[in-house]
N, C-alpha and C positions, 0 to 999 in steps of 0.2 A: 847164665842170664841172670842178673839180682830178682829174689825174692824180695820187691823192698817196694813199696806205697809212701803215702802221705801218712800224718798221724790223725789225720779224722774227717769229718764229711764236713759238706757246706752248714749254714744255718740259713734253708727256707725264709725262717717268721722273723728274721730282725728288718727290721727297718728302713727301708730304701732311704739312701742319699741323698736328695734332690740338689740338682744344679741350679742355682735363680739363671728364672728367662733373663738378665739383665748383665748377666757375666758372658766374658766373653768364651767362647765355650772350647774345650782344650782341643788342638789336631785328632788324637783319638781318643780310647777311654780308655781309664787305665787297668793293668791287671786284676781281676777282679782282687776281693771286693773292689767296685766301679758301681759308681751313681746312676740312678737311670736318669734321661734323659728328660726333661720339662718343661712344660711351655713351646712347642716344637708341634705343630701341627705333625701330623703326620699320615698322607695320602691315603687315598682309598686303592683297595685292593681294584684289579682288572677284572668283571665283573660282565654276566654277561656276554652280548657280542663282543664287545672286546677280547675276552679272554676265550673266543666259542670261535669267531672267526678262523684266527689265524691255524688253529688245531684242525677244522675244517676244510681249511687249504690244501692243507699238509694231508689231511686223510684221501680227498680226492686226485688232489692233481698230479700224487706219485703214482698209483697206478693206475690212476688213466695217459698221463707218461707214459709207465711198465707197459700196458696192452698195442698202443699206437706201437711204441719199438719193437715188440716183440712178434709184434704184422708187418711191420715194415724188413726183421730180420727173414718172415718166415719167404715175403714173400721176394728176397732178393735169393737166398741162399736155399731155396726151400729143402726137398732132402730129399739124401742123410745131411747134405750141407750142416743145416741150421745145428742138429741133435750134433753131428761130429762136431764140431768148433765150436758149440756151445761147451760140450764137454772137457774139451782141449783148455780154451779161457777158465774153466772154472777151479781146472787143477790145482793151478798153484794159489791162488787167494785163498784157502787156508792159511801157508804157513805164512802169506804176504801179513793178516791180518793177526796172527798171532802173532807177531813182529810188533805194531803196531800196540797190541795187546801188552806187552811185555815190555815196553816203552813206556808206559801209562802206569808200570803195579803200582808206588806208589801212592797214588793220588789217582783208584781208576776212574774216570770218565761215566755215568748215568749210562746204563749198555743203550735206551730207547734213544740218548744219542748218535752212539754210536750209529746205531743201525740206520736210522733220518740219512746222518750224511751218507753214506756207502749207499742206500736206495736214493739218495736226489744223483748222486753221481752217475748211478747205473742208469735211470732213466728222464730223468727231469732234462741233466747237463747234457747226456748224448742225444737226447731228444733234438735240443735244442740245436745245439753245435752241427749237427747232422745236418736238418733243412739252413741250416745259414748258408755252411758249407758251397751244399750243394746250386742254390742258391748264386753265390757269388760265382762258384764256376761255371756256370749258365754266362751270367755278367762278363763272364775274363775274356769266353768264347764269342761273346756276340762281338765284343768289340776287339777282337785279334789279341789279347795275353794268355803266354800259353798256363794250364789248370796247372802247373806247377809252384805260381805263385801263392794258389791261393791257401797253400801246408804253408807258405811263408807268412805271407802277408793278413793273410787270415782268420787261417785254424789257430795259431798261439792265443789271438786277443779275444776272438768269440770262446773257445774250451776254456781259456784259463779263469776268462769268469764268471762262466756259467756254472764251472766247478767248486768257483768260491763262493757265490751266491747260498748255498746251501749253507755252509757253516758260518758262514757268516749275519747268515738271519736268524742261526743261532747261538752266534754273541750277541746279535742285536735283542734279543729275548731274553736270553737268560746268561748275560754278564758275570753273572756271579758263580754261575758251578767253572768259569776258565781257573783254572790256579797256574796259567801262565803258557809259556812258548812250549810246552810239552805238551799240551792239552791243544794249542793250537796245529802244531804237526797231526799230532792223533785225528784229530777232526778234518782236516784239507787232505791231509794222506787219503784217508779211508775214501773221501767222497770223488778223491782220483785217480787209490784203487779199482771202486765201482768203472766210474767212465774208463780208463782201460779193461776194465772185462768188457764191457758190455764191446769195444772198439776194436778188440783181440775174436771176437767171434765173430766178425767181419774179414777181420783177415786170413783167419785158423780158417774159418768153413769157404768163405770164397775164391781167393786167392792161392789157399793153401788145397783144401782138398775140391772143390767143386771144380775147378777150371782143368785142376788136373786132371780127374777123375772124368769129366765130358770131356774131354781130346785123347786120350789113353786111357781109361779104364780106371778101376777101381787102385788098383795095384801103383798108379802113378798119384792117385789124388793125394792116398798116402803118403805116398814121398814127399808128396809138396809139403805138403802137412807137417810135418817132421823137421821138414828145413826149417820154414815160416816160425815151425811153435821154439825153434835153438832161436832164433834171430828174435822176432818180435818180447816174448819169455823170460830165455836166457839170457844174454845181451843185450835188451832194452829196456828189459820188462820190467824196471826204477823208472824212467822218462819220467813220469807224469807224476806218482804220488813226489819224484824229487822237484819236480818244476813246483807244484801248486804247495807244498813246505814252507816254500819264501811268503807267501801270501801267511798260511800257520803261519808261520816266527812273527810276520808285521803282527797278527790278527793278536797272537801272543801278547807282544812286546805292548799294544795298545791296552791288553786286559788287565795289564800289570803297573801300568805307568799312570800318577796321576795331573802329570802335566797334560791337558788337554789338544798342547796341537800336535803332541805323540801322539796319541791318542788319535786323530785324526790324521797323520802322514802316516804314519807306520804301518796300516793297511794295505793303502793308498804305493808306496813304496814297495810291501811285499807283492803285491798285483803286479803290477810294473815287472819287478825283479824276474817273475813266473814266467811273464810275456814276452820278454828278454830271452831267457835260457832257451825257450820251449821251442820260439823263432832261431835259434841258431843252430838247435836241433835240428830241425828240421830244413834249416839250409845246410846243410852238411849232406846230405844226400843228393838232396837240388844238383848243387853244384857237381857232385859226382859226376849226376845221368846228363849232364849242361856241356860239361866240358871231357867227360870219360876217364878224366884221370879218379880211379875207385881210392886210392888213396888218402882221396883229398877226406875221406869217410872216416876210414880207418884213423888216420893222426889226430884228426877232429875228439874222436871216438873217447882214443888212451889218451891221448894229451889233454883235455879239458873234462871231456862230461865224466871217465870214471873217476879223478884224481876228484871233480867236487862233489861227485859224490858221494866220496871214503868221509869229503871234509864233512857233508851234513850230519854223514851219519855218528863221529864223532860228535860234532856239537851236540846231535839231536842223548848222547850217551852223558856224554857231562851233566846238560840240563837234566838229566831223569836224576844221576851220582848227587847235582846242586837240591833238590826236593828232600832228600833225607837229610842233609847237612842243615836245608832250610829249619825242621825239626826241631837241630838238635842246636842249633844256635838261638831259635824262637824260646822253645819249651824250656828253656833255664830260667824263664819272666816268671811261671807260673810253677817251679821249682821253689822260688822265694818267699812263696806267698803257701807252701806245703802238696798243694794239688799234684804234682811230681813230687821224685824225689831223684836225684845225681844221677845215681846209676840206671833209673830209668829212661833216661833222656840220654845219655851215653849210648846207648847200646839201640837206638833208634837212627846212630849216624852213617851206618854204612849198610850196604846188603848182609856181607856177613853178620854183623850184629842183628840183625833182622833176623835172620834164619840161626841165628844160634840161640836167641830168647825164643824163637816156637819151637825149640826142641829141648832145652829147658822146663816146656811149660807144660808140654808133652809126655817130660819125662815124670816132675812132682803130679798132675792133675791129667794123663791120661790123653784123647783126643780132643774133650769139649777143652781142652785145656790149653793144647793148641789150637782149635778154631777162635778160641777168646781171645788170644794174644793177635793172630792175625784182625782180629776188627778191632782191639786194641790199637794197632802198630797203624792200620789205617784210619783212626778216630782220631791220634794223635796228629795226624801231617791233615791230617784236616785241618785242626784245631789251628796247626802252625802256620796253613795258609792265610785263614781267618785270618789270624792276630798278624800276620805278615804287610793283609789290606789293609787295618785300622791303620798300622804302622805310617805305612804308604802313601796315607788321604783319599786311597781308591772309594767311599760310601759318599755319594754323589751327594745324598740327600738323605731326613729323616727314617723314609721307609726303609733304606737300605742299613743304615744304622741298626735300625729294629732288627730286623734278617740277620743281621751278625749280631748283634746279644745273642738274641735267642737258638738262634746257633750254637754259638757259642757256649751256649747255658747247654743245651743240648746234649751237645761231645762230652760237657766235664764231668757231665752225670752219666755220661755210656759209658767212660770210659775207665769210670768208678767201680761199674757196674763189672763191666770184661774182666779188673783188675779182682774183681776178691771172688772170680772162677779158681784162677792158681798162685794165691798174693797165700805165703801160711803155710802152704803146705809139700814145702822142702824139708826132710826129718833132718837134713844135713846140717840144721844152720837155726841158731836161738833166737828166740822172738826177736824183733828192734821196729823202731820206729822212727818218723822225718817227722823234726815238723817245723819242716822254710830254713833252719840254721842249725841246728846238729841231727844227730843220732843216741837216739840211745837204748844201749843196745842191754839186753839182759845177758850176762856173764855166768859160765859155769857157776862161780861159788853163790849165785844165786841174785846179785847183788846190781841194779840196774844203774848202769853208769852214761853219763852223758860223752860223748862224744864226736868233736872236731871233725868236719869232714875233712878230708884230701884235698890237696889244688885240684886235684886229677881222681874223675870217679871211677870208684873202685868198684867191679866189681864180681861175686858178688854180695851186694852190703842186706841180709834179710833183712825185713821189715812188714810188721803184722796191717794190714786194712782193717779199720774199725766197719759194721753194717755202713754201708751207705744212704745219705739220704734219702729221703720222700722226692721225687721230683716237685718242681713248684709252678704252676700255671699262671695265669693274669699277668703278663708279663715280663719284665727279665726279673729275676730274679737281684739282690742287693748281694750276693756271693758273700756271707762275713769271713772271716779268718777261721781255717776249718781248726776245733776245737781239741788240746790233747789227747794222744788215746789211753784207756783203762789200760794199766798195765794186769 
């Protein structure tokens, strides 16, 4: 990793350059220094009941649904079916949650939002879907239709709708926190994972242990539990997250699109595709049971569901890499104004480069430097997403623009602070500076020479960072060009 940094710090005292109210607004604010938006009223923040009502509903609704669902599970499975089923269902959850967290590593979503989506799927979605499915099963029996049709015609609709409602509410309430398709897959996948966990409690504790133990004893119950675990967890444990990730892809596309039609249709298309996949998956065992041809399930599983699962996994991994390359593409605009040096931007492009940068920071500044480099990389990725949103025209009103400008300011100042922890500490490299166009390097003969940057950033290029400027409060700062550093 380069011991590299810009040559100066922002000047919060510089006067803002106001934009004339009569002049047409540019499609996006330029890279700092940028003008302060003038003449456009900023809507008020949500206060009072408009802010606290959704929070109160979440705090009350999810625990209430969880308690009701726990009571239903206890009544249905009894003891020891409930604790055995619960333990078996929870067993794979940490590994699956870790997979989603790994996928979300470039721009980690807030933990409270991840917990909300998981608990929504585990409590509210399962309770509502269970009651609706039971109600329709009774209706189908009353009109002479087989119960199996509920799994094909009703369950995909109600279950996918309920699983996506939690992430959809989060999307509506906190759209600015969605970094794109990866965030949509993570949010919807965790909601589906919570749903699948509770559903597996019913299958593992009921059809697995309880039925076998009631008929032949505990040994048979454990044997049935093992067989159901293999089928439900090892073979089809990916099903619910796979289905609902289609809705997450739709929401992610809507989050990063400025086209109003796409923002409206993409989530609908994603939910419909999730319902179709869910219906096909439930149709396979229904057809196998009705016709006696068990190979229908095997062929459908191996010929369609498994390849589709790996295709979605490949897409998710590719999108994860795209977030890293996005930082490399977007942040060069900041390098032109002196906020980043080219080697710093190049070091953000891949996971391998990021790991090397953290190890370099550990070598020159110890564990503190390692942590600071990790925070530097996270803040830089977030900055790239904010700037990309400005370029795409995702800011729909002056309030969103104000928030984006404030976040850009805070991220730039935080990046400068993190950088100061590890920059200029490598004893193997001479002092150097980046001014936005050239390197100024102190050679061993004591002469500081100006060196043009190569066509491709070369690492390491050692650059010393001046002290960061104090934070600016009271609105978006002007961010004047960074002054040359003293040598």
